[in-house]
C-alpha positions as CSV (number, residue, x, y, z in Angstrom):
1,M,102.7,185.8,78.2
2,P,101.5,189.4,78.2
3,Y,100.1,190.8,75.0
4,R,102.9,193.4,74.7
5,Y,105.3,190.7,73.5
6,L,103.3,190.5,70.3
7,F,105.3,193.5,68.9
8,T,108.8,193.1,67.6
9,I,110.2,196.0,69.6
10,L,108.5,197.6,72.6
11,F,109.5,200.5,74.7
12,L,108.3,199.9,78.3
13,F,107.8,202.3,81.1
14,S,107.1,201.9,84.8
15,S,105.5,204.6,86.9
16,S,108.9,205.7,88.4
17,I,111.7,204.5,86.1
18,S,111.9,204.7,82.3
19,F,113.1,201.6,80.5
20,S,114.0,201.6,76.8
21,Q,113.8,197.9,76.6
22,Q,114.0,195.7,73.4
23,F,111.8,192.6,73.3
24,F,111.8,190.4,70.2
25,H,109.0,187.8,70.2
26,I,107.9,184.9,68.0
27,G,105.1,182.3,68.8
28,S,102.1,182.4,71.1
29,T,101.4,185.6,73.1
30,E,99.8,183.5,75.8
31,D,102.0,182.1,78.6
32,V,101.8,178.4,79.1
33,E,102.9,176.4,82.2
34,T,104.6,173.1,81.5
35,E,106.8,170.7,83.5
36,P,110.4,171.5,82.4
37,V,113.3,169.1,83.1
38,F,116.4,170.6,84.5
39,G,119.5,170.7,82.3
40,I,122.5,172.8,81.4
41,L,124.0,173.4,78.0
42,L,127.5,174.8,77.8
43,A,128.2,175.8,74.2
44,G,131.7,176.4,72.8
45,G,131.1,179.7,71.1
46,A,131.1,179.1,67.3
47,S,127.9,178.4,65.3
48,D,125.4,176.7,67.6
49,N,125.5,172.9,67.9
50,D,122.1,171.9,66.7
51,D,122.0,168.6,68.5
52,G,122.9,170.2,71.8
53,M,120.3,172.9,71.3
54,K,117.6,170.4,70.5
55,W,118.5,168.5,73.7
56,L,118.1,171.7,75.7
57,A,114.9,172.8,74.0
58,Q,113.2,169.4,74.5
59,R,113.6,170.0,78.3
60,A,111.4,173.0,78.1
61,N,108.6,170.5,77.3
62,G,106.7,172.8,75.0
63,G,107.0,175.8,77.2
64,D,108.3,179.4,76.7
65,V,111.9,180.2,75.9
66,V,113.7,183.4,76.9
67,V,117.1,184.4,75.3
68,L,119.1,187.0,77.1
69,R,121.7,189.2,75.4
70,A,123.5,192.5,75.8
71,S,123.5,193.4,72.1
72,G,122.0,192.2,68.8
73,S,118.3,191.4,68.2
74,D,116.3,188.3,67.3
75,G,118.9,186.0,65.8
76,Y,117.9,183.1,68.0
77,N,114.1,183.4,67.7
78,N,113.5,181.7,64.4
79,Y,116.3,179.2,65.0
80,I,114.8,177.9,68.2
81,Y,111.2,178.2,67.2
82,N,111.3,176.8,63.7
83,Q,114.6,175.2,62.8
84,L,115.3,172.7,65.6
85,G,112.3,170.5,65.1
86,V,111.3,170.9,68.7
87,E,107.9,172.4,69.7
88,V,108.0,175.4,72.0
89,N,105.3,177.8,72.8
90,S,107.3,180.9,72.1
91,V,110.7,182.5,72.0
92,T,111.4,186.0,73.4
93,S,114.9,187.6,73.0
94,I,115.5,190.4,75.4
95,V,118.4,192.9,74.9
96,I,119.6,194.2,78.3
97,I,121.8,197.2,78.5
98,G,122.7,198.4,82.0
99,S,121.6,197.5,85.5
100,S,118.3,199.5,85.2
101,Q,117.2,197.2,82.4
102,A,118.2,194.1,84.4
103,N,115.9,195.5,87.1
104,N,113.0,196.0,84.8
105,P,110.1,194.0,86.3
106,D,109.0,192.9,82.8
107,V,112.4,191.3,82.2
108,C,112.3,189.4,85.4
109,E,108.6,188.4,84.9
110,A,109.6,186.9,81.5
111,V,112.4,184.9,83.1
112,D,110.0,183.7,85.8
113,N,107.5,182.6,83.2
114,A,110.1,180.8,81.0
115,E,110.6,177.1,80.8
116,M,114.0,177.6,79.3
117,V,116.6,180.4,79.4
118,F,119.6,180.7,77.0
119,I,122.3,183.4,77.4
120,A,123.9,184.5,74.2
121,G,127.5,185.4,73.5
122,G,129.1,188.7,73.8
123,N,131.1,190.1,76.8
124,Q,130.5,188.4,80.2
125,W,131.6,191.5,82.1
126,H,128.3,193.1,81.0
127,Y,126.4,190.1,82.3
128,Y,128.2,189.9,85.6
129,N,128.5,193.6,86.3
130,E,125.1,194.7,85.1
131,W,123.0,191.8,86.3
132,K,124.5,191.2,89.8
133,G,122.3,192.5,92.5
134,T,119.3,192.9,90.3
135,C,115.9,191.1,90.1
136,L,117.2,189.3,86.9
137,Q,119.9,187.6,89.0
138,E,117.3,186.5,91.5
139,A,115.0,185.3,88.7
140,L,117.7,183.3,87.1
141,N,118.5,181.6,90.4
142,R,114.8,180.8,90.9
143,H,114.6,179.4,87.4
144,V,117.2,176.7,88.0
145,N,116.8,176.1,91.8
146,E,113.0,176.4,92.3
147,K,111.5,175.8,88.9
148,N,114.2,173.2,88.0
149,A,114.1,174.5,84.5
150,P,116.9,174.2,81.8
151,I,119.5,176.9,81.2
152,G,122.2,177.3,78.6
153,G,124.8,179.7,77.3
154,T,127.4,180.1,74.6
155,S,130.8,181.9,74.9
156,A,130.1,184.7,77.3
157,G,126.8,183.1,78.3
158,L,128.7,179.9,79.1
159,A,131.2,182.0,81.2
160,V,128.6,183.0,83.8
161,L,127.1,179.6,84.4
162,G,129.9,178.3,86.7
163,E,130.0,179.3,90.4
164,I,133.3,181.0,89.6
165,V,133.1,183.6,86.8
166,Y,136.0,184.7,84.7
167,T,134.6,188.2,84.2
168,A,137.1,189.7,81.7
169,E,136.6,193.0,83.4
170,N,139.9,194.4,82.1
171,G,139.8,192.6,78.8
172,T,140.6,189.0,77.7
173,V,143.8,187.5,79.2
174,T,145.9,185.2,77.0
175,A,147.4,181.9,78.2
176,D,150.9,183.4,78.0
177,Q,150.0,186.4,80.1
178,A,148.2,184.3,82.8
179,L,151.0,181.7,83.0
180,A,153.7,184.4,83.3
181,N,151.8,186.1,86.1
182,P,148.7,184.4,87.7
183,Y,147.8,187.8,89.2
184,H,147.9,189.7,85.9
185,N,145.3,192.4,86.1
186,R,143.2,190.6,83.4
187,V,142.9,187.4,85.5
188,T,139.6,188.6,87.1
189,L,137.6,185.9,88.9
190,E,134.5,186.5,90.9
191,R,132.0,184.4,92.9
192,E,128.4,184.6,94.2
193,F,126.6,185.2,90.9
194,L,124.5,182.2,89.8
195,Q,124.0,179.1,91.8
196,V,123.4,176.5,89.1
197,P,123.1,172.9,90.3
198,F,126.2,170.7,89.6
199,M,128.3,173.9,88.8
200,Q,129.8,174.4,92.3
201,D,133.5,175.2,92.5
202,I,133.6,175.3,88.6
203,V,135.0,177.9,86.2
204,T,134.1,177.5,82.6
205,D,135.9,178.5,79.4
206,S,135.0,178.4,75.7
207,H,136.6,178.8,72.2
208,Y,139.1,176.4,73.9
209,D,141.5,174.9,71.5
210,E,141.0,177.4,68.8
211,R,142.2,180.2,71.1
212,D,144.7,178.1,73.1
213,R,143.0,178.6,76.4
214,Q,144.1,175.5,78.3
215,G,146.9,177.3,80.0
216,R,144.9,180.2,81.2
217,H,142.1,177.8,82.4
218,T,144.8,176.1,84.5
219,V,145.7,179.4,86.0
220,F,142.1,180.1,86.9
221,L,142.1,176.8,88.9
222,A,145.4,177.6,90.5
223,R,143.9,180.9,91.7
224,M,140.8,179.2,93.0
225,V,142.9,176.8,95.1
226,K,145.4,179.4,96.3
227,D,142.9,182.3,97.0
228,W,139.8,180.4,98.2
229,Q,141.0,176.9,99.0
230,L,138.3,175.4,96.7
231,D,138.1,171.9,95.3
232,A,138.7,173.7,92.0
233,K,137.2,172.3,88.8
234,G,136.7,173.5,85.3
235,I,134.8,172.7,82.1
236,G,136.4,173.8,78.8
237,V,134.5,173.5,75.5
238,D,135.9,173.7,72.0
239,E,134.1,175.9,69.5
240,Y,131.9,173.4,67.7
241,T,131.1,171.3,70.8
242,A,128.4,171.6,73.5
243,V,128.2,169.9,76.9
244,G,124.8,169.0,78.2
245,V,124.4,168.2,81.9
246,D,121.2,166.4,82.8
247,E,119.1,166.4,86.0
248,N,121.3,163.6,87.4
249,G,124.6,165.4,86.9
250,I,125.7,163.3,83.9
251,A,127.5,165.4,81.3
252,R,127.3,164.4,77.7
253,V,129.3,166.0,74.8
254,F,127.7,166.9,71.5
255,G,130.0,167.4,68.6
256,E,130.0,167.7,64.8
257,T,131.8,165.0,62.9
258,A,133.4,167.5,60.6
259,Y,135.4,169.0,63.5
260,D,138.0,167.5,65.8
261,D,136.6,169.3,68.8
262,N,136.4,168.2,72.4
263,A,135.2,169.1,75.9
264,Y,137.6,169.0,78.9
265,F,136.7,168.3,82.5
266,L,139.5,169.7,84.8
267,R,140.1,169.0,88.5
268,A,142.9,170.4,90.7
269,N,145.0,167.8,92.5
270,S,147.1,169.9,94.9
271,M,148.1,173.4,95.9
272,P,150.3,175.1,93.3
273,E,154.0,175.2,94.2
274,V,154.4,178.8,93.0
275,C,151.4,181.1,92.5
276,E,152.4,184.6,93.3
277,Q,152.0,188.1,92.0
278,G,154.5,188.7,89.2
279,E,155.9,185.2,89.3
280,P,155.5,182.5,86.6
281,L,153.1,179.7,87.6
282,T,154.7,176.4,88.7
283,W,152.2,173.7,89.4
284,Y,153.8,170.4,89.1
285,N,152.7,167.8,91.7
286,D,154.5,164.9,90.0
287,Q,153.1,165.9,86.6
288,T,149.5,165.7,87.9
289,A,148.7,169.2,89.0
290,V,145.4,169.0,87.1
291,M,143.7,165.8,86.0
292,V,141.6,166.2,82.8
293,Y,139.0,164.0,81.3
294,K,138.9,164.7,77.5
295,I,135.9,163.8,75.4
296,K,135.4,164.1,71.7
297,G,131.8,164.9,71.0
298,D,129.4,163.1,68.7
299,P,125.9,164.1,67.4
300,E,124.1,161.8,69.9
301,G,126.1,162.9,72.9
302,T,126.8,159.3,73.8
303,I,130.2,159.9,75.6
304,T,129.7,161.0,79.2
305,F,131.3,162.2,82.4
306,D,129.9,162.1,85.9
307,L,129.8,165.5,87.7
308,N,128.8,163.9,90.9
309,N,132.2,162.5,91.7
310,W,134.4,163.9,88.9
311,E,136.1,160.5,88.5
312,E,134.1,158.4,86.1
313,G,133.6,158.7,82.4
314,E,132.6,156.6,79.5
315,G,134.5,156.8,76.2
316,G,136.9,159.6,76.9
317,E,140.5,159.6,78.0
318,W,142.5,161.0,81.0
319,W,145.2,163.6,80.6
320,A,147.5,165.2,83.1
321,W,148.3,168.9,82.9
322,Y,151.0,170.8,84.8
323,T,153.2,173.9,84.5
324,E,156.8,174.7,85.2
325,N,158.0,178.2,85.4
326,G,155.2,179.5,83.3
327,E,155.4,176.7,80.7
328,F,152.3,174.6,80.2
329,Y,152.4,170.8,79.6
330,Q,149.8,168.2,78.9
331,I,150.5,164.5,78.7
332,P,148.3,161.3,78.6
333,A,147.7,160.2,82.1
334,A,149.0,156.7,81.3
335,T,152.4,158.2,80.7
336,V,152.7,159.8,84.1
337,S,156.0,158.7,85.6
338,T,155.8,155.7,88.0
339,V,157.5,156.0,91.3
340,E,160.3,153.4,91.3
341,S,162.4,154.0,94.4
342,E,161.6,154.2,98.1
343,N,163.0,157.7,98.4
344,S,161.1,159.1,95.4
345,H,158.4,161.4,96.7
346,N,158.0,159.2,99.7
347,I,155.8,156.8,97.8
348,R,156.7,153.4,96.3
349,L,154.7,151.0,94.2
350,Y,156.1,147.5,93.6
351,P,156.5,145.2,91.8
352,N,155.8,147.1,88.6
353,P,154.9,145.3,86.4
354,A,152.9,143.2,88.8
355,S,151.0,139.9,88.5
356,Q,148.9,138.9,91.4
357,H,149.5,141.7,93.9
358,L,150.7,145.3,94.1
359,W,152.3,146.7,97.2
360,V,152.0,150.4,98.0
361,E,154.2,152.1,100.6
362,T,153.9,155.7,101.7
363,L,156.0,157.6,104.2
364,L,154.0,160.8,103.9
365,H,152.6,162.3,107.1
366,D,149.4,163.2,105.1
367,P,146.9,160.4,105.9
368,L,146.0,158.1,103.0
369,K,142.2,157.9,103.0
370,S,141.4,155.7,100.0
371,Y,142.6,154.6,96.6
372,R,141.0,154.0,93.2
373,I,142.0,152.0,90.1
374,F,141.0,153.2,86.6
375,D,141.7,151.8,83.2
376,T,143.2,154.2,80.7
377,A,139.7,155.0,79.3
378,G,138.7,156.4,82.7
379,R,136.5,153.6,83.9
380,K,136.7,153.1,87.7
381,L,137.5,149.4,88.5
382,A,138.1,149.6,92.2
383,H,137.6,152.0,95.1
384,E,138.8,151.1,98.6
385,K,139.2,153.0,101.8
386,T,142.4,152.4,103.8
387,A,143.5,152.5,107.4
388,N,146.7,154.3,106.5
389,T,149.0,151.7,107.7
390,G,151.8,153.0,105.5
391,R,151.9,149.7,103.6
392,I,149.0,148.0,101.8
393,Q,148.6,145.1,99.5
394,I,146.2,145.3,96.6
395,D,144.8,142.2,94.9
396,L,145.1,142.4,91.1
397,T,143.7,138.9,90.2
398,T,140.5,140.3,88.7
399,L,142.3,142.7,86.4
400,H,143.2,141.8,82.8
401,P,146.8,142.4,81.6
402,G,147.4,146.0,80.7
403,T,148.2,149.5,82.0
404,Y,146.2,151.0,84.9
405,L,146.0,154.3,86.7
406,F,146.3,154.3,90.5
407,L,144.8,157.4,92.3
408,M,145.6,157.9,95.9
409,E,143.5,160.3,97.9
410,F,145.2,161.8,101.0
411,E,143.7,164.0,103.6
412,N,145.1,167.1,101.8
413,N,146.2,165.9,98.4
414,R,145.8,163.5,95.5
415,K,148.5,161.6,93.6
416,L,148.2,159.6,90.5
417,Y,150.5,156.9,89.2
418,K,150.4,154.1,86.7
419,F,151.2,150.4,87.0
420,V,151.2,147.5,84.6
421,K,149.4,144.2,85.3
422,Q,151.1,141.3,83.6
């Protein structure tokens, strides 16, 4: 790392553009090159989760860390360098105010040399608006896609790590405002900022339960489906929780035992029924508009969810979220109403409860491609493709007695029901 980082604050100048740039440095002044291991840390926005931060710092493999922020100073330097118990070569915090500073070659060189980048909290509109189209945006994308190095963020820093960014350009939107009007002027979503692996079609949100953000996050997904026809997904993180995504796309949730905090993995199941300017959101889809895998974190991050398929988890529980006329509802997935009659939604499961076999009939014109069976803890027990004959028989002899979730994947939709094995 260049000798100039030895000083706490430096004012840097180029030959043609003047930068009043603040660098705060601790550790070695010499750059080292190590072999980092890719990973993502999505932190919920309160005091930093030490276990999650250790996990991320270990992936720098003794290299250099860069912290990016739009205000403040060196609050992360001593924390990462001395307090985590993880050896790194150096930590440099850089305060970036305006696009000209995001285009400072020294900033972009520091990111290119870093084996780990962490984006602090603040206001994500500054990050999106002032970094987009700059060499810093390019350096961050090189960092994760070419160097395969770890990256993390908390609060506003978390907000810019998904492919879809809630920018908060016009200020923060509340759940009530968004649900009453999905096109409220504060529901501002943008794309084409960072291309972080495993974060495609994802919008993130933090301070989740503390600030009652489940409803607005649902609105973000509805807009992504309606406006861009995306396979919309979301990751929500409570304040004292952090989600670590490893190089294989497995997400683990770090949490403090003193707090009942969780992480939420959301996936849209259908098009919203009503998502229009000035109209309350209705997104019902038989109570399964959005399927959510909820995980309570622990210090070791032992409970996981697979971001490769968004269907399999270990140790969490499935929930179903939906809205009716602007009212938000969340129910355990196992309580989703079972279809009992032939004319109900054109789908019938029988007998229910079942013993040896379950019959499924569908009169929908939308072709049925496959089905999956999960237990109520989210473990996938069966996955079969179908020929869409309209009526299929499913062998249940290998299942133990209990309640199961039955997910049908159609060409243009998904539907989830429950059945009981006697």
